[in-house]
Residue frames as qw, qx, qy, qz and C-alpha x, y, z in Angstrom:
[[0.881, -0.064, 0.028, 0.469, -92.11, 24.23, -25.34],
 [0.417, 0.556, 0.019, 0.719, -90.87, 27.52, -26.75],
 [0.321, -0.816, 0.016, -0.481, -92.18, 29.51, -23.82],
 [0.864, -0.488, 0.022, 0.121, -90.44, 27.10, -21.40],
 [0.755, 0.161, 0.048, 0.634, -87.13, 27.57, -23.25],
 [0.126, 0.713, 0.041, 0.689, -87.58, 31.34, -23.28],
 [0.587, -0.765, -0.002, -0.265, -88.33, 31.35, -19.55],
 [0.896, -0.276, 0.030, 0.345, -85.25, 29.20, -18.84],
 [0.571, 0.387, 0.051, 0.722, -83.03, 31.52, -20.91],
 [0.154, -0.800, -0.042, -0.579, -84.47, 34.58, -19.19],
 [0.761, -0.648, 0.008, -0.033, -83.82, 33.03, -15.76],
 [0.844, -0.022, 0.044, 0.534, -80.24, 32.18, -16.80],
 [0.328, 0.596, 0.052, 0.731, -79.62, 35.77, -17.97],
 [0.420, -0.810, -0.016, -0.409, -81.02, 37.20, -14.74],
 [0.870, -0.454, 0.032, 0.190, -78.84, 34.85, -12.68],
 [0.722, 0.214, 0.055, 0.655, -75.73, 35.75, -14.73],
 [0.065, 0.742, 0.033, 0.667, -76.42, 39.46, -14.37],
 [0.640, -0.742, -0.017, -0.199, -76.85, 39.02, -10.63],
 [0.881, -0.225, 0.018, 0.416, -73.46, 37.31, -10.37],
 [0.550, 0.366, 0.055, 0.749, -71.60, 40.00, -12.27],
 [0.109, -0.685, -0.010, -0.720, -73.21, 42.76, -10.25],
 [0.738, -0.504, -0.446, 0.048, -72.97, 41.06, -6.89],
 [0.172, -0.916, 0.243, -0.270, -70.19, 43.34, -5.68],
 [0.932, -0.274, 0.062, 0.230, -67.82, 40.46, -4.96],
 [0.017, 0.901, -0.424, -0.094, -64.18, 41.38, -4.64],
 [0.959, 0.165, -0.098, 0.210, -61.17, 39.47, -5.90],
 [0.566, -0.662, 0.240, 0.429, -57.61, 39.60, -4.58],
 [0.626, 0.757, -0.030, 0.184, -55.35, 41.37, -7.04],
 [0.741, -0.330, 0.073, 0.580, -51.55, 41.31, -6.92],
 [0.257, 0.962, -0.015, 0.088, -49.91, 44.67, -7.54],
 [0.769, -0.116, 0.056, 0.626, -46.21, 45.12, -8.25],
 [0.050, 0.996, 0.061, -0.041, -45.25, 48.77, -7.77],
 [0.787, 0.121, 0.047, 0.604, -41.87, 49.54, -9.38],
 [0.151, -0.957, 0.020, 0.248, -39.91, 52.61, -8.29],
 [0.800, 0.448, 0.029, 0.397, -37.31, 53.32, -11.01],
 [0.281, -0.951, 0.113, 0.067, -34.90, 55.16, -8.72],
 [0.776, 0.458, -0.297, 0.314, -31.70, 53.28, -9.76],
 [0.402, -0.810, 0.360, -0.230, -30.39, 53.65, -6.23],
 [0.501, 0.411, -0.744, 0.163, -27.20, 51.69, -5.47],
 [0.699, -0.397, 0.388, -0.451, -28.09, 48.90, -3.01],
 [0.150, -0.195, 0.968, 0.051, -27.45, 45.22, -2.46],
 [0.517, -0.088, -0.591, -0.613, -29.99, 43.23, -4.44],
 [0.569, -0.327, -0.754, -0.035, -32.78, 41.83, -2.23],
 [0.215, -0.139, -0.547, 0.797, -32.42, 44.26, 0.68],
 [0.013, 0.776, 0.604, -0.181, -35.46, 46.09, 2.04],
 [0.275, 0.050, 0.179, 0.943, -35.92, 49.50, 0.49],
 [0.197, 0.787, 0.434, -0.391, -38.06, 52.57, 0.03],
 [0.542, 0.741, 0.221, 0.329, -38.06, 54.91, -2.94],
 [0.512, -0.335, 0.016, 0.791, -34.93, 57.07, -3.20],
 [0.127, 0.663, 0.009, -0.738, -34.94, 60.63, -4.54],
 [0.237, -0.157, 0.081, -0.955, -37.09, 61.79, -6.22],
 [0.622, -0.256, -0.615, -0.412, -39.42, 58.99, -5.12],
 [0.127, 0.136, -0.764, 0.618, -39.11, 59.27, -1.32],
 [0.570, -0.078, 0.164, -0.801, -42.91, 59.51, -1.10],
 [0.874, 0.041, -0.404, -0.267, -43.04, 55.78, -1.97],
 [0.114, 0.405, -0.789, 0.449, -42.15, 54.14, 1.34],
 [0.364, -0.292, -0.879, 0.097, -43.53, 51.58, 3.80],
 [0.114, -0.529, -0.613, 0.576, -46.60, 52.95, 5.53],
 [0.100, 0.170, -0.215, -0.956, -47.33, 55.59, 2.87],
 [0.535, 0.392, 0.576, -0.478, -51.07, 55.74, 2.18],
 [0.017, 0.044, -0.714, -0.699, -52.55, 54.67, -1.15],
 [0.561, 0.373, 0.420, -0.608, -56.04, 54.83, -2.60],
 [0.160, 0.062, 0.832, 0.528, -57.48, 52.92, -5.53],
 [0.456, 0.407, 0.208, -0.764, -60.38, 54.43, -7.44],
 [0.587, 0.416, 0.678, 0.150, -62.60, 52.87, -10.09],
 [0.342, 0.272, 0.428, 0.791, -62.71, 54.68, -13.42],
 [0.145, -0.772, -0.444, -0.431, -65.71, 56.74, -12.23],
 [0.033, 0.599, -0.342, 0.723, -63.77, 58.10, -9.23],
 [0.801, -0.499, -0.067, -0.324, -65.37, 55.84, -6.62],
 [0.086, -0.600, 0.759, -0.238, -62.86, 54.73, -3.97],
 [0.904, -0.017, -0.334, -0.267, -62.75, 50.93, -4.06],
 [0.876, -0.220, -0.267, 0.337, -59.70, 50.25, -1.84],
 [0.044, 0.879, -0.316, 0.355, -57.13, 51.97, 0.32],
 [0.912, -0.329, -0.121, 0.213, -54.29, 51.01, 2.58],
 [0.244, -0.870, 0.388, 0.184, -50.62, 51.51, 3.33],
 [0.671, 0.577, -0.464, -0.025, -47.67, 50.50, 1.18],
 [0.930, -0.333, 0.030, 0.154, -45.52, 47.58, 2.35],
 [0.370, -0.686, 0.476, 0.408, -41.73, 47.54, 2.52],
 [0.715, 0.634, -0.220, -0.197, -40.03, 47.18, -0.86],
 [0.814, -0.280, 0.406, 0.306, -37.18, 44.95, -1.99],
 [0.070, 0.738, -0.436, -0.509, -34.29, 45.94, -4.25],
 [0.849, 0.298, 0.422, 0.111, -34.16, 44.34, -7.70],
 [0.485, -0.186, 0.435, 0.736, -31.42, 44.71, -10.30],
 [0.329, 0.709, 0.100, -0.616, -32.29, 47.69, -12.51],
 [0.536, 0.619, -0.458, -0.347, -30.40, 46.17, -15.45],
 [0.856, -0.241, 0.445, -0.105, -30.41, 42.38, -15.04],
 [0.858, 0.498, -0.018, 0.126, -28.61, 41.86, -18.35],
 [0.260, 0.764, -0.460, 0.370, -25.46, 43.36, -16.78],
 [0.839, -0.305, -0.345, 0.291, -23.18, 41.34, -14.51],
 [0.104, -0.956, 0.117, -0.247, -22.03, 44.13, -12.24],
 [0.730, 0.232, -0.489, 0.417, -19.45, 42.00, -10.43],
 [0.060, 0.266, -0.510, 0.816, -20.06, 43.82, -7.12],
 [0.101, -0.378, -0.860, 0.326, -22.50, 43.47, -4.23],
 [0.144, 0.667, 0.353, -0.640, -24.06, 46.94, -4.46],
 [0.282, 0.201, 0.664, 0.663, -25.64, 47.64, -7.84],
 [0.301, 0.007, -0.097, -0.949, -28.14, 50.04, -9.43],
 [0.017, 0.300, 0.949, -0.099, -31.56, 48.79, -8.34],
 [0.388, -0.408, -0.305, -0.768, -35.24, 49.54, -8.53],
 [0.226, -0.032, 0.753, -0.616, -37.28, 49.36, -5.33],
 [0.444, -0.170, -0.696, -0.538, -40.21, 46.99, -5.91],
 [0.364, -0.068, 0.606, -0.705, -43.22, 46.84, -3.58],
 [0.363, -0.137, -0.840, -0.379, -45.47, 43.79, -3.95],
 [0.275, 0.061, 0.634, -0.720, -48.89, 43.74, -2.29],
 [0.052, -0.381, -0.888, -0.253, -52.39, 42.29, -2.55],
 [0.256, 0.133, 0.243, -0.926, -55.60, 44.28, -2.57],
 [0.282, 0.438, 0.852, -0.056, -59.24, 43.18, -2.82],
 [0.139, 0.227, -0.236, -0.934, -60.93, 44.93, -5.76],
 [0.613, 0.453, 0.524, -0.381, -64.50, 44.80, -7.01],
 [0.554, 0.255, 0.620, 0.494, -64.87, 43.97, -10.68],
 [0.210, 0.869, 0.085, -0.440, -64.50, 47.18, -12.72],
 [0.785, 0.563, 0.099, 0.238, -63.04, 47.82, -16.17],
 [0.451, 0.587, -0.233, 0.630, -60.48, 50.45, -15.07],
 [0.619, -0.688, -0.259, 0.275, -58.75, 51.61, -11.88],
 [0.267, 0.791, -0.242, 0.494, -56.40, 54.37, -10.70],
 [0.725, -0.367, -0.360, 0.458, -53.77, 53.97, -7.97],
 [0.007, 0.908, -0.024, 0.419, -53.26, 57.25, -6.13],
 [0.720, -0.257, -0.287, 0.578, -50.12, 58.01, -4.14],
 [0.145, -0.958, -0.069, 0.239, -49.36, 61.33, -2.50],
 [0.230, -0.734, 0.439, 0.465, -46.70, 63.16, -4.52],
 [0.295, -0.104, 0.832, 0.459, -47.20, 61.11, -7.69],
 [0.466, 0.144, -0.354, -0.798, -49.36, 61.15, -10.79],
 [0.819, 0.014, 0.380, -0.429, -52.28, 58.68, -10.82],
 [0.054, -0.306, 0.901, 0.301, -51.36, 55.26, -12.20],
 [0.751, 0.191, -0.045, -0.631, -54.09, 53.88, -14.47],
 [0.020, -0.252, 0.962, 0.107, -54.58, 50.13, -14.78],
 [0.817, -0.027, -0.197, -0.541, -56.94, 47.29, -15.62],
 [0.574, -0.335, 0.731, -0.154, -56.94, 43.86, -14.03],
 [0.854, 0.388, -0.241, -0.251, -56.20, 40.94, -16.28],
 [0.775, 0.258, -0.468, 0.337, -52.73, 39.51, -16.30],
 [0.565, -0.813, 0.095, -0.102, -51.39, 39.31, -12.76],
 [0.222, -0.633, -0.419, 0.612, -49.53, 40.74, -11.16],
 [0.254, 0.932, 0.205, 0.159, -50.53, 44.23, -12.26],
 [0.644, -0.136, -0.010, 0.753, -47.21, 46.03, -12.82],
 [0.054, 0.971, 0.208, 0.103, -47.24, 49.79, -12.22],
 [0.629, 0.108, -0.104, 0.763, -44.20, 52.04, -12.64],
 [0.207, -0.843, -0.268, 0.419, -44.09, 55.18, -10.49],
 [0.540, 0.501, 0.238, 0.633, -43.34, 58.17, -12.67]]
């Protein structure tokens, strides 16, 4: 009886290990915030304003796992302007905004990642709470 239980537990552990190492990818939502405080109408399409003009639709990005392995790449989508200080009622149509780019990317399960954009420092993140919010610095 004991050997049967041990064999069943061993088979369960092997199956669980196989699932976690299967290389399956999961869609991850990323919210890339460009804190440019450019004056725009809220909701309009945007790209990063100075000094963030490198963050624009079509700009290439790469995502690396913590060990430096490239796990995803692509091009940034168009952004949309969001109120930079929502607690203020500006009383006008054009207000200080952040440009926010929302996109999905398929990532294999890893503990840590780095988003790489040309002209910007790497943005470190882990997947957990979605969307992953990254602020360009």
